[in-house]
N, C-alpha and C positions, 0 to 999 in steps of 0.2 A: 613263350619260355615255360610258363608254369604248366603248360599241357605236358611237358616232359616228365613232370612229377606225378601226374594223374595215375591212380591206381587201376588195375585191370578190374572190371566189374566181377564180384563174387556172386555167381548165380545160384550155387547150391545153398539151401537153406542152412543145412548142418553146419556148414562153414560159416555162415554169417552169424548163426547163433553162438557158435564157438568164439567168434571174435567179439560179439557183443557181451558174452559172459566174462570173458577175459578183462575187458575194459571196465565193465561194472566192479570187478575184483579190485582192480587197480584204483579206480577212482574211490571206492569204498575205502581203501586204505588211505588214500590222501585225505579223505573227510576225517577219518578217525585220527590220523596224525595231526591234522589241523585242530581237531577238538582237543587232543592231548597237549598241544602247545597253547590252547587258549585256557584250559581248565587246571592243569597240573604243572604249569611251566616250572615253578620254584623246584619240583622234585626232579626234573629231567637233568641230568648231568653228563650224559654221554649219547652218542650218536646210535648205539645199539639198544634199540627199544622195541618192544613188542609192535608198535604202531609203524615204525619204519620197516619192521620185518614184514608186515602186512602190505605195506605200500610196494616194498621192492620185490616181494614174492609175487604180487599182482603183476609187476612190471615183468618179471621173468616169465609168468604164464602168458602174457601178451605176446612177448617175443617168440617163445616156444609155439604158440597157437599161429602166429604170423608165419613163421618158417614152415610149419606143417601145412598151411593152408596154401601158401605160395608155392610149396613143392608139389602138392597134390594137383594144383592148377597149372604146373610147368610155367609159373611165372617167375623170372629170375630177373626183372628189371628193377632198377633204383627208383622207388616212388616216394610219396609224402610219408607214408608210414615208416619206411626205412629211415629216411631223414629224421623223423620224429624219434624213433628208436635210438638212434645214434646220439642225438642231442641229449636225450634223456640219459643215456648211459654215461656220457661226459659229465653232464650235471650231477648225477647220483654220486660218481666217484669225487667230484669237487665239493658236493656237499658233506661228504664223510670227511674229507680233509678239513674243510672249513669248520664243521662242528668240534672236530678233534683239536684244531689249533685255537679257535676263537671262541668257542663255547656256543650255547643255544641262544638263539635271538629271542627278544621279547617284543611286545607291542606291534608296530608296523614293519620292524626291521626284516622278518622273515618274507615280507612281500617283495622287498627291494635288493635282497642279496643277489649276487650274481648267479650263484649256484641254484637258487630257488627260481629265478627267472628262466634259466635253462630247463629245469624241471617242468615248469608250467609250459613253456613253448613246446618242449618235446612231447609232453602227454596230450596237449591240444592238438599237435600234428598227427599223433597217432589216432586220437579220436576222430579227426578230419578223415583219416584213411578208411575208417570204418563207415563213415557216411558218405565219403565220395565213392566208395566200391559198391554202393548198391546198383543192382542190375537195372533198375528203371531210372534213366536219368532225364526223362522228359519232365519239364516243370508242369505244374498244374495249369489248366488254361486260364487266362487272365479274368474271364467272367466268373470263375469261382472264387478268385482272390479278392475282387472289388468289393462285393458285399461285406466281406468280413473287416476290411480295412476302413470302409467309409460309412459303415452303418452306426446309427445312433442308438439302436435298440438294446435295451438293458438285457434282453434274453440272449443275444448272441455273444455276449461277454461272460455270461455266467458259465462256471464250470459244469459239466454233466455230473451225474451221479457216480461214473466211473473214475472221472477225474478227482472228484471229492474223496472217494476211498482210496485213491493212490496218494492223495495229499495227506490224509490221515495216517496211512501206513509210514510215510516218510517222516511226520511230525513224531509219531509214537517212537520210531527207531531214534530220531534225533534226542528226543527227550529222554529215553532209556540210556543212550550214550552219555548225555550230560549228567544225568543222575549217577551213572557208574562212575565217572571221573570226579563228581562231587563228593561221593561216599569215600572212594579211595583217598582223595585229599584230605577228608576229615580224619580218617583212620591214622593217616601219617601225621597229622597235627596232634592227635591225642597220644 
């Protein structure tokens, strides 16, 4: 049944990179929006914030990119990406209505509201489309997976220097966003 939703492989690298950049934009918007809900929740009184603008503009770019790529590939079938985009659109509209009528959630409430659950599901289905549309669908041979899973060697679990640089960059970005929200909150309180 789920094979009907399997996306057509995207073989051209420029289209793959376009879809990856679009998803990075959208998930960066989701990350910034979640940080805003965490650090400056008292100051948010409306749905129309710069953080929602970043999130939903990223969604718009994902949809435009997907339509462009699917049109170039002459792929007009309904797949997991289209399903995810549709669920996200319904979730986004209901999120706007929810925030307008009921206000902004605090604590764990944003994780369990129906509109946010639809946004989570839709965004992860769109992300699944990017992963599932890779041209190489053959899994790695089992002999390459076993040593990683069953080894007790300390060296195999240590991140490489390249991984460490990536982790540092992510931490620096996260800390700078947190600092930005903290400074903004301090200015409002003064």
